[in-house]
N, C-alpha and C positions, 0 to 999 in steps of 0.2 A: 700386515696381511692384506694384500689385494681383496677387495669383496668379489665373490662369486656371483657372475652374472646369470640370472634364472630366466627360464620361461615357466609359465603356468597354464595349464589346461584343466578346465572345469572351475570357472570364477564364479560360482554362485553365491549363495549367503553363506555357507560355511566358510569358503575360502575367505571372502571379503570379511568375516567376521574374525577369523584366527590367522591364516595364515599369510594372506597379503599385509596385514599390519606388521607382523612379524617381520617379513621381508623388507618393508619399509623402515622398520625401526632399527634393524640390526646392522653395526658397521662391517660385518662381515659377508653380507650379501646385498645385491642390488636387483630388484625387477628390471627385466629386460622387455619380454615380450609376454602379452596376455593372449590366450588361444580360448576361442570360442566359436559357436555356430554363426553369430552375428557380430561381427567385428565393429559395426558401427554402435552398437549398443555397449559394446565393451571400452569405448574411447573414454566416457566421463569415468569409469572405474580406473582406466589405466592413468588419466590424469591424476586422480586422488592419490594413488599409490606410487608415482612416479615412475611408471612403465614406459618405454620409450616407443613400443610399437604394440599394435594389435594384429592378429591374424585369425583367419577361419580354417586353416590347416595344419594340424600338428607336424606332419612331416616338412611342411615348409619352414615352421619354426625351428624344428630340430636340426634342420639343415643349416641354419644361420651359424656362421663361425663365431659370432659374438657370445651365442648362448652356450654356457658350460654346464648347466643342469637343469633339469626339469622336475617340476612338483606336478603330481598327477593326482586331481581330486574329483575325477569322472566317476560314476556310478561303477559298481563293483565288475558288471558284466562287461565293461570296456576296458579294464585293467590289462588284461593280457595283450589286447592289440597295441593299445596306447605304450605299454612297457616295451613291446618288440621294436615299434617305431623309434623310440628313443635310443634303444640299445643300437640298432642298426645305423643311427647317425652318429654313434659314438659318443653319447650323452650320459652322465651320471643321473641317477633316479632316486627320486624321493616319492614314493607312492603312498597314498591313503591306505588304510586298513579296512576290511580285510583284503588279503593279496588276490584272492581269486574266488570263483564261483564253487569249486570242489577241489578235492584232492588231486586229481589227476592233472588238472589244469596248473594248479600249484606245484606240483613237482616238474611239469615241462618248464614252467617259468624259471624255477629254480635252475635247471640245466643251461637255460639261456643265459641267464645272468652271470653264472659262474664261467660258462665258455666265452662270455664277452669280456671278462677280466675288468669290467666297469665297477664304481662304487654304487651299490644299491643300498636304500634303507627303506623300511617300511614305517609308517606315521604313528607308531606306538609311543605317543608322547608322555603317557602316564610314568613310563620310566624315569622321566626327568622331573617330577614332581618331587618338591623339596621334602615333603614328608617320607616318599617312598626311598628316595637317596639315603636318607637318615635311617630309616627302618632297615634298609638292607646293610649300612654299616653295624646298626645294634646288632642285628641277627648273626653276622660274620664275627662279631667278637665273642659269641657263645653266650650272651648273657640270658637268653631264652632257654638254654641247656638244650637238650635233644628236642627238636621239633616234633610234634605228634599230631597236630590239629590245625585247619583253618577253614575260615568261610569268608567267602567274597560275594557280595550282593550288589549287582548293578541293574537297577531296576527303574524303569521309568515309564511314562504314560504316552502311548503313541496309537490313538485311535485310527480307524480305516481312513486312509487319504487317497488311495490309487497310485501311490509312489513306489518307486523300485525297491525300497527296503522291505516292501510287503509283498515282495514276489520272487518265487522261487528262481524264475529265469533271469531274473535282472539283480538280485541279492544274493542268491544262493543260499537263502534262509531268512529267519527272521530276528528276534531279539537275541537269540543265541549267536547268530553270524555277527551282528552288528555290535552290540554292546557287550555281548559275552565274549567276543574275541579280545577286547581290553582286557577284561577280568582273567582271562586263561593266561595271556601274555604276562600279566602280573604275577600270576601263581607262579609261573615257570621263571620268572626273574626273581622274586622274592623267595620262594620256597624250594622248587628244584623241578626237574623234568617228569612229566606225567607218564606213568607206566600203565595204566589201565583206567577205563571209563565205564560208569553204569549212569545211565539218564533216562529221565522222563522228559519229553518235549510235546508242545502241542498248542493248540489255539484254544486258551482257557475262557477267554473274555471276547475277543475281538472275531469277527466273522471276516478274517482274510486268510489267504492259503497256507501261509508260513506260521510258524510258532510264534506266539506271542508271550509264552512262558516256558522256561528250561530251568531244570534242576539235576545238577550233575554231582555225581559222588567219584572224585578222583583219588587215585592212589598214586603219591607222587614220591619219587626216589628220595631217600632210601626208605622210609616207611613212614608217610605222613598221610593222613585222611583229611582231605579237603572237600568241603562242599561249596559249590557255585550255582549261585541263582542269576538269571539274566533273564530280563522281562520287559515286554511292551505294555504290561497291563497293570502297573502299580500307580496309585494316586493317593497320597503324595509319593514322589518317587523315593529310591533308597540308594544310598551310595556309601558303602561301608565295607570294612574286611576286619578280621581278627586272625592272628596266628598266635598260636600256643605252644609252649614246650614245657619241659620238665621243672623250668624254673621261674616261669612267669609268661607272660603275653603281651603282645603290642595289639593296640586297637587304632584303627583310623576310621574317622567319618568326614564325609563330605569331600574325599579325595579322588573318587571315581568319576572324573569328569572334566570339563574343559577349564574351570576355575583353579587358580593356583593356590586357592584357599583350602580349609580343612582344619581338623583337630588330630592329632597324633598323640596316644596316651600310652602308659604302660603300667602293668603291675607285676613287679620282679621281687623275687627271694635272693637275698644273699646267702650264699651257701657258706661262705668263711664266717659269717657273723653267729651262726647257731641258733638264729631267730627265723622260725618259719613264717612269720608274719610278713606278707609282700608289701612293699613301698609302692606308694603312688607315685606315678611320674606323668607330667603333661610337658612334652618336647616343644621347643622352639625351633624352626626350621626357616630356610630361605624360601620365601613367597615368590618364586621365578615364574615368569611366562613359559610354560611346558612347550609350546610350540615354538618360541623364538630359541630355546635351550636345545630343542630337538635340531632345528635348523642350523644352529651355530655348530653343534656336533658334526653334523654333516660337513659343513664348510671346511672346518679344519681337519677333518679326515681328507677329504679332496685335495686340499692344498697340500697336505702331507705325503700325499701320493700313496695311500695305503687302500686297497680296494676292500679289505674287512674292516667293518666297524658295528658298532651297538646297532641293535635291532637289524641284525644280519638276515639274509634271505634264509638261513635255515631256521632261524627262530619264526618266521613267517609260515614257513611250511609245517612247523612242529605245531603252531596254532590251528592251522587248517586240518592238522591230521587228527587233533583232540576233538575239534567241532564234527568232524566226519565220523569219528568213533562214537560221539554223542547221539547223532542221529541214527546210527546204525543200531546202537543199544535201546534207542527207544521203540525203533521199529519191530526189533527182534526180541526184545524182552530180556536181555542178558548183558553180562559184563564183557566189554571188549579190551582185550589184551593189546597194545601198542607194540609194533615192531620195534626192536633195539637194534 
C-alpha cells in the first residue's frame, strides 16, 4: 500500500508527542507539510519528523495536490473553520476531539462532511486501545450476561493556566468537554447508545469559568445505568472503568489516557457449571500505540475508497449531544431525554 501523504495543523506539544511520531513511524503514512503561524519555528520540527514542507496557511497546504489527508490538532474553537477549509480542498480529515464548541456547530459540520463525500474521522483513539478491543469482544460474546451497570472515571489535575481548555468560548466547556468526551465515546462504543442524561457540573475546586468537575448518570440502551465522572480537580488522577452484567463484570485501570498500558481484569460466573462463585481473570492484550493504530485505520479506509469508517462523524455528534444534554441537565436540574 502506498503511504498516505499528510499535512498537519496544530503542531504543538501534543502533536509532537503523539501524532507526529505515529506519522513518522507508520509504514502507511508520510508527513508532508506542517502548518503553523510561524513557519520558521516549524522547520526543526519538520526535519525531526521527516516532513518535506512547512506552511503558515492551511488553505495553501490543503491546495497542494501532493497532500491527501490533513490532521487537525488546533483548539476546539478553530475546528469548524479548519475542517471546512480541508473539505473545500477535497481532502480527507482526521480531527482531534471534541468535534465542536456546541451541538449546533457539530450538526452543521456533520452536514458539511456528509455532503462532501470525503473521509472524516475524529481522534477518539481509546477505541483502539488493546484492552478496549478485547473488552468489546468479551462483551459481544455474552460472557457478562445482560449488561446492567457501568462506571467510567476520567479525572485529572489541571489547575488554572489561562488556556483554551479553561474557557467556554474556546473549548466549549471544561473537564466534561475535554476528558469527558473520551469517556462518553467509550461508553457508547462498549455499552451502547445514550438515551437520557442527568448531570451535575461545576467549578468545584478551581476558579475558572468552565467546569472542573462533572458527574453524569446515563441511561444507555437497552437498559443500562452508567455513571461517568470527568474532572480537572483530581490529584492523583483517576483512569478506570467497570462494566457489570448478570454474569460478571470487567474492570480496566489506567486505560483512559494516552498510554497503551493498563490492566484489564474480570470476575465471571459460568452459568453452565452450576457454581455461583465467580472466576477471577486478568487478561493479556496487545499493547499498541493507539494513535498509530487510529492513523493506520484511517489510511486503510482512505486507500480502500470507503468514506465511512470507525469514529464516524455520527459518533462525534452523538458525543456532543450527550455533553450538551449534561450541561442543560445541570443548569435546569432535571433529566434530559435525547432525541432518537
